[in-house]
Every structure is written in C-alpha cells, then in structure tokens.
C-alpha positions as CSV (number, residue, x, y, z in Angstrom):
1,G,73.5,-40.7,9.6
2,A,69.6,-41.2,8.5
3,I,66.7,-38.5,9.0
4,I,63.3,-41.0,9.4
5,P,60.9,-40.1,11.2
6,I,60.6,-40.1,15.2
7,E,58.1,-42.9,15.5
8,A,60.6,-45.9,13.8
9,L,62.7,-44.6,16.8
10,R,62.7,-47.4,19.2
11,V,64.7,-47.8,22.8
12,G,68.2,-48.5,22.3
13,S,68.5,-46.2,19.0
14,K,71.1,-43.4,18.7
15,I,70.2,-39.7,17.2
16,R,72.3,-36.5,16.9
17,V,71.1,-33.8,18.8
18,Q,72.9,-29.8,17.1
19,T,72.8,-26.7,17.6
20,G,69.4,-24.8,18.3
21,K,67.6,-27.9,17.8
22,V,64.5,-29.9,20.4
23,I,66.1,-33.0,21.9
24,P,62.9,-35.5,20.9
25,V,63.0,-38.7,23.5
26,D,64.4,-38.7,27.3
27,G,67.6,-40.7,26.9
28,V,71.6,-41.2,28.3
29,V,73.7,-39.3,25.9
30,A,76.1,-41.6,24.1
31,D,78.9,-39.4,22.7
32,G,79.7,-35.0,22.7
33,E,78.6,-32.3,24.6
34,A,76.8,-29.4,24.6
35,T,74.7,-27.8,27.3
36,V,71.1,-27.5,27.0
37,N,68.8,-25.3,28.0
38,E,65.8,-27.6,30.5
39,S,63.8,-24.4,31.4
40,S,60.9,-25.8,29.8
41,M,60.5,-28.5,32.2
42,T,63.0,-27.6,35.2
43,G,62.6,-24.2,35.1
44,E,65.9,-23.3,35.5
45,P,67.3,-20.5,33.6
46,L,71.0,-21.8,32.7
47,P,71.6,-24.0,30.4
48,V,73.1,-27.8,31.7
49,L,76.4,-29.2,30.8
50,K,75.2,-32.7,29.3
51,R,78.0,-35.1,28.3
52,E,78.6,-38.9,28.0
53,G,77.2,-40.7,30.8
54,I,74.3,-37.9,31.8
55,S,70.9,-38.1,31.0
56,V,68.4,-35.9,28.7
57,Y,64.8,-35.5,28.4
58,A,62.5,-34.5,25.7
59,G,61.3,-30.7,24.6
60,T,64.7,-29.7,26.2
61,V,66.9,-27.3,23.9
62,I,70.8,-27.8,23.0
63,E,71.9,-24.5,22.9
64,E,75.3,-24.6,22.0
65,G,77.4,-28.1,20.6
66,S,76.4,-31.6,19.2
67,I,75.1,-34.8,21.2
68,V,75.0,-38.5,20.3
69,V,71.7,-39.3,22.9
70,T,70.5,-42.9,23.4
71,V,66.9,-43.6,23.1
72,R,65.2,-44.7,26.7
73,Q,62.0,-43.5,26.7
74,L,60.2,-42.3,23.7
75,A,58.4,-39.4,24.1
76,S,54.2,-39.0,22.6
77,N,54.5,-34.6,23.1
78,T,53.8,-33.2,19.6
79,K,55.6,-29.9,20.6
80,I,58.8,-31.6,19.9
81,S,59.9,-32.3,16.1
82,K,59.0,-35.4,13.9
83,I,61.9,-36.1,12.3
84,V,65.8,-36.5,13.6
85,D,69.2,-37.6,13.4
86,L,70.1,-41.7,13.2
87,E,73.0,-42.1,14.3
88,G,74.3,-44.9,12.1
89,G,76.3,-48.0,13.5
C-alpha cells in the first residue's frame, strides 16, 4: 500500500488499519479481522469483533488485528489521523 493524506481518499477507496490505529472513516470491512474499541462512539467498554461485511466507524480504535476497510463516508473529525495506508488494487 501507499501512505496518502486522508484528503486524497474517495468513497470506495480501500485502506488498511492495524492494531493501535484509529479508523479514520466510516466504512465496511473488506478483508481481515480485528477487535475494535467503539467506546468513543457507543460508550460500550468491550471491544467488538469486526470481520468482512461488518461496518466500522470513524474515531474507533483497533485493539488487535488488521483490517482493510472500504470507505463509505469520509470523516470530517479533526481528531482523526490525517494519513492513511491505501491498499493497492
């Protein structure tokens, strides 16, 4: 993959998000599996398992694992990472 600024992302882009990283967009898992901490959004303290076909949300954090996310909606949240790892293909 290539590291690109988040402004370069488009809906339908695929990005890889790994352990310890904030998911920078709303999207759907295209590949991989990870536990995601959604407490920033839902208040739920326990991490949630995300796998192919399951939605993920901007501002949530991967606790363990690595997923490829298909972008559904770009986030305008300034707290979120400004660079992302674009998946080739």
